[in-house]
C-alpha positions as CSV (number, residue, x, y, z in Angstrom):
1,M,0.0,0.0,0.0
2,R,1.3,3.4,-0.9
3,V,1.6,6.2,1.6
4,V,-0.3,9.4,0.9
5,G,1.3,12.6,1.8
6,T,4.9,12.9,0.6
7,L,5.1,16.7,0.4
8,A,6.5,18.9,3.1
9,P,3.7,20.0,5.4
10,Q,4.0,23.7,4.7
11,V,4.2,23.1,0.9
12,R,1.2,20.7,1.0
13,E,-0.9,23.1,3.0
14,A,-0.3,26.0,0.6
15,E,-1.1,23.7,-2.4
16,L,-4.2,22.4,-0.8
17,K,-5.4,25.9,-0.2
18,R,-4.8,26.7,-3.9
19,A,-6.7,23.5,-4.9
20,L,-9.7,24.4,-2.7
21,R,-9.8,27.8,-4.4
22,K,-9.6,26.4,-7.9
23,R,-12.7,26.7,-10.0
24,P,-13.4,26.7,-13.7
25,D,-13.4,30.2,-15.2
26,S,-16.8,29.4,-16.8
27,L,-19.6,28.0,-14.8
28,E,-21.3,27.0,-18.0
29,A,-18.2,24.8,-18.8
30,Y,-18.6,23.2,-15.4
31,D,-22.3,22.5,-16.1
32,C,-21.3,21.0,-19.5
33,A,-18.7,18.7,-17.9
34,L,-21.3,17.5,-15.4
35,R,-23.8,16.9,-18.2
36,G,-21.1,14.9,-20.0
37,L,-20.3,12.9,-16.9
38,A,-24.0,12.1,-16.4
39,K,-24.3,10.7,-20.0
40,I,-21.0,8.9,-20.2
41,Y,-22.0,5.8,-18.3
42,Q,-25.5,5.4,-19.7
43,L,-23.6,3.0,-22.1
44,N,-25.8,3.3,-25.2
45,H,-24.5,4.8,-28.4
46,E,-26.8,7.9,-28.4
47,D,-26.0,9.0,-24.8
48,F,-22.3,8.2,-25.2
49,A,-22.1,10.4,-28.3
50,E,-23.9,13.1,-26.5
51,A,-21.4,12.9,-23.6
52,R,-18.7,13.7,-26.1
53,T,-20.6,16.7,-27.4
54,W,-21.0,18.1,-23.9
55,L,-17.3,17.6,-23.0
56,D,-16.1,19.2,-26.3
57,K,-18.4,22.2,-25.5
58,A,-16.9,22.5,-22.0
59,I,-13.4,22.7,-23.5
60,T,-14.5,25.3,-26.0
61,L,-16.0,27.4,-23.2
62,D,-13.0,27.1,-20.9
63,P,-9.8,25.5,-22.5
64,A,-8.0,25.8,-19.2
65,Y,-10.5,23.6,-17.2
66,A,-9.0,20.2,-16.4
67,M,-12.0,18.0,-15.7
68,P,-13.4,17.7,-19.3
69,Y,-10.0,16.6,-20.6
70,A,-9.9,13.9,-17.9
71,L,-13.4,12.8,-18.7
72,L,-12.5,12.6,-22.4
73,A,-9.6,10.3,-21.5
74,I,-12.2,8.1,-19.7
75,W,-14.5,8.4,-22.7
76,H,-11.9,6.9,-25.0
77,T,-11.1,4.2,-22.4
78,I,-14.8,3.2,-22.3
79,R,-15.0,3.1,-26.1
80,V,-12.2,0.6,-26.1
81,G,-13.6,-1.4,-23.1
82,Q,-17.1,-1.6,-24.5
83,G,-15.8,-2.9,-27.8
84,W,-17.0,0.2,-29.7
85,S,-13.6,1.4,-30.9
86,Q,-12.9,1.4,-34.6
87,N,-9.2,2.0,-34.0
88,T,-8.0,0.8,-30.6
89,V,-4.5,2.2,-31.1
90,A,-5.9,5.7,-32.0
91,D,-8.2,5.6,-29.0
92,Q,-5.4,4.6,-26.7
93,G,-3.4,7.5,-28.0
94,E,-6.3,9.9,-27.2
95,V,-6.4,8.5,-23.7
96,L,-2.8,9.6,-23.1
97,R,-3.3,12.9,-24.9
98,F,-6.3,14.0,-22.9
99,A,-4.9,12.6,-19.6
100,T,-1.7,14.6,-20.1
101,A,-3.7,17.7,-21.1
102,A,-5.8,17.5,-17.9
103,I,-2.9,17.3,-15.6
104,A,-1.1,20.1,-17.4
105,R,-4.0,22.4,-16.7
106,D,-4.4,21.6,-13.0
107,N,-1.9,19.5,-11.0
108,F,-4.3,19.5,-8.0
109,D,-7.7,18.7,-9.5
110,A,-8.6,15.5,-7.6
111,M,-11.1,14.2,-10.1
112,A,-8.8,14.9,-13.1
113,L,-5.8,13.2,-11.3
114,A,-7.9,10.1,-10.4
115,L,-9.5,9.7,-13.8
116,C,-6.1,10.1,-15.5
117,G,-4.5,7.6,-13.2
118,H,-7.3,5.1,-13.9
119,A,-6.9,5.6,-17.7
120,K,-3.1,5.2,-17.5
121,S,-3.6,2.0,-15.5
122,I,-6.3,0.2,-17.4
123,L,-5.1,0.9,-20.9
124,R,-1.4,1.7,-20.7
125,Y,-0.4,-0.5,-17.7
126,E,1.5,2.4,-16.2
127,F,0.7,1.3,-12.7
128,E,3.4,3.2,-10.8
129,E,2.6,6.4,-12.5
130,A,-1.1,5.8,-11.9
131,M,-0.5,5.3,-8.2
132,L,1.4,8.5,-8.0
133,L,-1.5,10.3,-9.6
134,F,-3.9,8.6,-7.1
135,D,-1.7,9.8,-4.2
136,R,-1.7,13.3,-5.5
137,A,-5.5,13.2,-5.9
138,L,-6.0,12.1,-2.3
139,E,-3.5,14.7,-1.1
140,A,-5.6,17.4,-2.8
141,S,-8.9,16.0,-1.6
142,P,-8.8,13.2,1.0
143,S,-12.6,13.0,0.9
144,S,-13.0,12.5,-2.9
145,A,-15.1,9.5,-3.4
146,I,-14.1,9.4,-7.1
147,A,-10.4,9.3,-6.2
148,W,-10.9,6.4,-3.8
149,T,-13.2,4.5,-6.2
150,R,-11.2,5.1,-9.3
151,S,-7.9,4.2,-7.7
152,S,-9.2,0.8,-6.4
153,P,-9.1,-1.5,-9.5
154,T,-5.4,-0.8,-10.1
155,Y,-4.5,-2.7,-6.9
156,S,-6.3,-5.8,-8.2
157,Y,-4.4,-5.5,-11.5
158,I,-1.1,-5.7,-9.6
159,G,-2.3,-8.5,-7.3
160,D,-3.4,-6.6,-4.1
161,P,-7.1,-7.3,-3.8
162,K,-7.2,-6.2,-0.1
163,E,-6.2,-2.7,-1.0
164,T,-8.8,-2.7,-3.8
165,I,-11.5,-3.6,-1.3
166,R,-10.3,-0.9,1.2
167,R,-10.4,1.8,-1.4
168,A,-13.7,0.8,-3.0
169,E,-15.4,0.6,0.5
170,Q,-14.0,4.0,1.4
171,G,-15.5,5.4,-1.8
172,L,-18.8,3.9,-1.0
173,R,-18.7,5.3,2.6
174,L,-18.0,8.8,1.2
175,S,-20.7,8.6,-1.5
176,P,-23.2,5.8,-0.8
177,F,-25.8,7.1,-3.3
178,D,-23.4,7.8,-6.2
179,P,-25.3,7.3,-9.5
180,H,-22.2,5.5,-10.7
181,V,-22.1,3.1,-7.7
182,F,-21.8,0.2,-10.1
183,L,-18.1,1.1,-10.6
184,A,-17.3,0.5,-6.9
185,H,-19.3,-2.7,-6.9
186,T,-17.5,-3.9,-10.0
187,A,-14.2,-3.1,-8.3
188,L,-15.3,-5.2,-5.3
189,A,-16.2,-8.0,-7.7
190,L,-12.8,-7.8,-9.3
191,A,-11.0,-7.8,-5.9
192,H,-12.8,-10.9,-4.8
193,Y,-12.3,-12.6,-8.1
194,V,-8.5,-11.9,-8.0
195,G,-8.5,-13.1,-4.4
196,G,-10.1,-16.4,-5.3
197,E,-13.4,-15.7,-3.5
198,Y,-15.6,-16.4,-6.5
199,E,-19.0,-16.6,-4.8
200,E,-18.4,-13.2,-3.2
201,A,-17.2,-11.8,-6.6
202,A,-20.4,-13.1,-8.2
203,R,-22.5,-11.4,-5.5
204,W,-21.0,-8.0,-6.2
205,G,-21.1,-8.6,-9.9
206,R,-24.9,-9.3,-9.7
207,K,-25.3,-6.0,-7.8
208,A,-23.4,-4.1,-10.4
209,R,-25.4,-5.7,-13.2
210,E,-28.7,-4.6,-11.6
211,E,-27.3,-1.0,-11.4
212,N,-25.9,-1.0,-15.0
213,P,-26.7,-4.0,-17.2
214,Q,-24.7,-2.6,-20.1
215,Y,-21.4,-2.3,-18.4
216,T,-19.3,-4.9,-20.2
217,A,-16.4,-4.8,-17.8
218,N,-18.7,-6.2,-15.1
219,L,-20.4,-8.7,-17.5
220,R,-17.1,-10.2,-18.4
221,L,-16.1,-10.4,-14.7
222,L,-19.5,-11.8,-13.6
223,A,-19.4,-14.5,-16.2
224,A,-15.9,-15.5,-15.2
225,S,-16.7,-15.4,-11.4
226,L,-19.8,-17.6,-11.9
227,A,-17.9,-20.1,-14.0
228,A,-15.1,-20.2,-11.4
229,A,-17.7,-20.8,-8.6
230,G,-19.2,-23.7,-10.6
231,N,-22.4,-21.9,-11.6
232,V,-21.9,-22.7,-15.3
233,D,-25.5,-22.2,-16.5
234,E,-25.7,-18.7,-15.0
235,A,-22.2,-18.0,-16.3
236,R,-23.3,-18.9,-19.8
237,E,-26.3,-16.7,-19.4
238,M,-23.9,-13.8,-18.6
239,G,-21.8,-14.8,-21.5
240,R,-24.7,-14.4,-23.8
241,A,-25.6,-11.0,-22.3
242,L,-22.0,-9.9,-22.9
243,L,-22.2,-10.9,-26.5
244,V,-25.4,-8.9,-27.0
245,A,-23.6,-5.9,-25.6
246,A,-20.2,-6.6,-27.3
247,P,-20.8,-9.0,-30.3
248,A,-17.1,-8.9,-31.4
249,F,-15.8,-10.1,-28.0
250,Q,-13.1,-12.7,-28.2
251,I,-11.3,-14.2,-25.2
252,D,-7.7,-14.3,-26.4
253,R,-7.8,-10.7,-27.7
254,F,-9.4,-9.4,-24.5
255,V,-7.1,-11.2,-22.1
256,E,-4.0,-10.2,-24.0
257,A,-4.9,-6.5,-23.6
258,Y,-6.3,-6.7,-20.1
259,A,-4.7,-4.7,-17.3
260,I,-3.9,-7.8,-15.2
261,R,-0.4,-8.5,-16.6
262,D,0.4,-11.6,-14.5
263,P,0.4,-14.5,-17.0
264,E,-1.0,-17.0,-14.5
265,R,-3.9,-14.8,-13.6
266,R,-4.6,-14.0,-17.2
267,D,-4.6,-17.7,-18.1
268,R,-7.0,-18.4,-15.3
269,L,-9.3,-15.6,-16.5
270,A,-9.3,-17.0,-20.0
271,H,-10.1,-20.5,-18.7
272,H,-13.1,-19.2,-16.7
273,L,-14.4,-17.1,-19.7
274,R,-14.2,-20.3,-21.9
275,L,-16.3,-22.2,-19.2
276,A,-18.8,-19.4,-19.6
277,G,-19.2,-20.3,-23.3
278,L,-17.5,-17.2,-24.7
279,P,-15.7,-17.5,-28.1
280,G,-11.9,-17.7,-28.1
């Protein structure tokens, strides 16, 4: 587990005061960014496209505002993860471009730092850099539910499910009625799956599916967890649901690109997805 708080106390205090004063120059840009955030996880093509429109408008209104750049990095991450990308390499390049642009505009925007860290982790496997960004996000805003929740999956990717659980649970405590609560529940499902607690992983995965049935990251994980727990019929039902949402899904291609880089864990995931009846 990384230790938050590496700056000298007097420097950190000054920077935190600056962070607390930081606001977008345009309140209309802030409103557009929030509208984009509200649409981005509806996970249908119409709302997803509209999210991009709102985020582009926010940048036009206030080019110095960090949050819409961070959300656009996540937008491209989702496009890859949902299987909607027509050019994965180009979308990954946009993730890096927008993440870098967000941080360049505000080194102490907790949401931007956390979203950028998540993007760098899940698509570019830059785990150490991601964790540094999470540390900075929590230094700037220790009560940021987004920072706690978005930082949590990275620890499962590197094999530390206990830290994933701690962070996801803290995010839930800080924002129990978050409209994107399925993200924290998916993170908990991932942590329990990585930890070999497959029934518990499936329990959290079912909750996440109730909250957002179109979220393919959870559908993949739920199918694998159910198969690992021996619930093959339900696993295959989830596999069919995944193929409705992402018809082009293929196990080998997915596992090769997945942020879990440990070969043994990736092989285990591929095996469980095959048990769920998904194509290789």
